[in-house]
C-alpha positions in Angstrom: 67.5 107.4 99.6 65.6 108.3 96.4 65.7 111.8 95.0 62.6 113.6 93.8 63.5 112.3 90.3 63.4 108.7 91.6 67.2 108.0 91.6 68.7 105.9 94.4 71.3 108.4 95.5 73.3 105.8 97.2 74.2 104.1 93.9 75.6 107.2 92.0 78.7 108.2 94.0 81.1 107.2 91.2 79.7 109.7 88.8 76.9 111.9 90.1 75.3 114.3 87.7 75.1 118.0 88.8 71.7 118.0 87.1 70.2 114.7 88.1 71.9 114.3 91.6 72.7 117.9 92.7 72.9 117.1 96.4 75.1 114.1 95.9 77.3 116.0 93.5 77.7 118.8 96.0 78.6 116.5 98.9 81.1 114.6 96.8 82.7 117.8 95.7 82.9 119.0 99.3 84.5 115.7 100.5 87.0 115.8 97.7 87.8 119.4 98.5 88.3 118.5 102.2 90.4 115.5 101.3 92.7 117.6 99.1 93.2 120.3 101.8 96.4 119.5 103.6 95.0 121.1 106.8 92.2 118.6 107.0 92.5 115.0 107.9 89.3 113.3 106.8 89.2 110.1 109.0 85.6 109.0 109.0 82.7 108.8 106.6 79.5 107.3 108.0 76.4 107.1 105.8 73.3 106.5 107.9 70.4 104.4 106.7 67.2 102.8 108.1 67.0 99.1 107.4 63.6 97.6 106.5 64.1 93.9 107.4 66.9 93.4 109.9 66.8 94.2 113.6 69.2 96.3 115.7 71.9 98.7 114.5 74.8 97.3 112.5 77.4 98.5 110.0 78.7 97.7 106.6 82.4 98.3 106.0 84.9 97.6 103.2 87.3 94.8 102.7 90.9 95.7 101.9 93.9 93.7 100.6 96.0 95.2 103.5 95.1 93.0 106.5 96.2 95.7 109.0 93.9 98.3 107.4 91.0 95.8 107.4 91.6 95.0 111.2 91.8 98.8 112.0 88.5 99.3 110.2 86.8 96.8 112.6 87.8 98.8 115.7 85.0 101.4 115.5 82.1 98.9 115.1 83.6 96.8 117.9 83.7 99.8 120.2 80.2 100.9 119.2 79.0 97.4 120.2 80.4 98.0 123.7 78.7 101.3 124.0 75.3 100.6 122.4 73.1 97.7 123.6 71.1 97.9 120.4 74.1 97.6 118.1 75.0 94.2 116.8 78.6 93.5 115.8 77.5 90.0 114.7 75.3 91.6 112.0 78.1 93.9 110.9 79.7 92.9 107.7 82.6 93.9 105.6 82.2 93.3 101.9 83.2 94.1 98.3 79.8 93.4 96.8 79.7 94.7 93.2 76.1 95.7 93.7 77.3 98.2 96.3 80.1 99.7 94.2 78.2 103.0 93.7 77.6 103.6 97.4 79.3 106.3 99.4 81.0 103.7 101.6 82.5 101.8 98.7 83.4 104.7 96.5 85.0 106.8 99.2 86.7 103.7 100.7 88.6 103.4 97.3 89.2 107.1 97.0 90.4 108.2 100.4 93.8 107.1 101.9 94.3 104.3 104.3 93.8 106.4 107.4 90.1 107.0 106.4 87.3 104.7 107.4 84.1 104.5 105.5 81.0 102.8 106.9 77.3 102.6 106.4 75.4 102.6 109.7 72.1 100.7 109.3 69.4 100.9 112.0 66.2 98.9 112.0 63.0 100.7 111.1 61.3 98.7 113.7 63.0 97.2 116.7 66.1 95.7 118.4 66.7 92.7 120.5 68.7 92.8 123.7 70.6 89.6 124.3 69.6 86.0 123.4 65.9 85.3 123.1 64.5 88.5 124.6 61.4 90.0 123.0 62.0 92.7 120.4 62.0 96.3 121.7 60.4 98.8 119.4 62.6 101.7 118.3 61.4 105.0 119.5 62.6 108.5 118.8 64.5 108.4 122.1 66.1 105.1 121.3 67.4 106.5 118.0 68.7 109.5 119.8 70.4 107.2 122.3 72.1 105.3 119.5 73.3 108.7 118.1 74.7 109.6 121.5 76.4 106.2 121.7 78.0 106.8 118.3 79.4 110.1 119.7 80.6 108.3 122.8 82.4 105.8 120.6 84.3 108.6 118.9 85.4 109.7 122.3 86.6 106.2 123.0 88.2 105.9 119.7 90.3 109.0 120.2 91.4 107.8 123.6 89.5 110.5 125.5 88.1 107.5 127.4 90.3 104.7 128.7 88.6 101.9 126.7 90.9 102.2 123.7 94.5 101.1 124.0 97.1 100.9 121.3 98.2 102.9 118.2 94.9 104.4 117.1 96.1 108.0 116.8 95.6 109.4 113.3 98.6 109.4 111.1 99.5 112.3 108.8 98.3 112.2 105.3 100.6 110.7 102.8 100.4 111.9 99.2 
């Protein structure tokens, strides 16, 4: 997460410097440009990180005052848990932690409209546990690739290309 200058880029989303954080500045500009384009409906932002202490894959999401928006935000991680045996919904958390205010998930969750969902997908550096007290299974390159395929499969489910998702999940038009 650190730049060559030693900055933790996942803490500077609110005000990235074009000089000190050029990649972050460029990505933020692109996302804002896409968001302001009426032809583009930006529905998901997922920041992917490796976690150094926890097992399995899990997500961080935002907390919103609007209960319906908060409940809709929980749908994607719940579906991912159904698709990926190494993903833990019980380790997934939704928070408003002030320390995380400069992260992409928190900043964009406050900037984008209520049809956009912003997450951090965390995946263990080391291993995952399948069910109860089973021994830990080391992550391999193939296991990481499988989780990536399961994230893609979850998007298919989310958009009702698969019969797992029922209900009003269709994207709604942008409101300005």
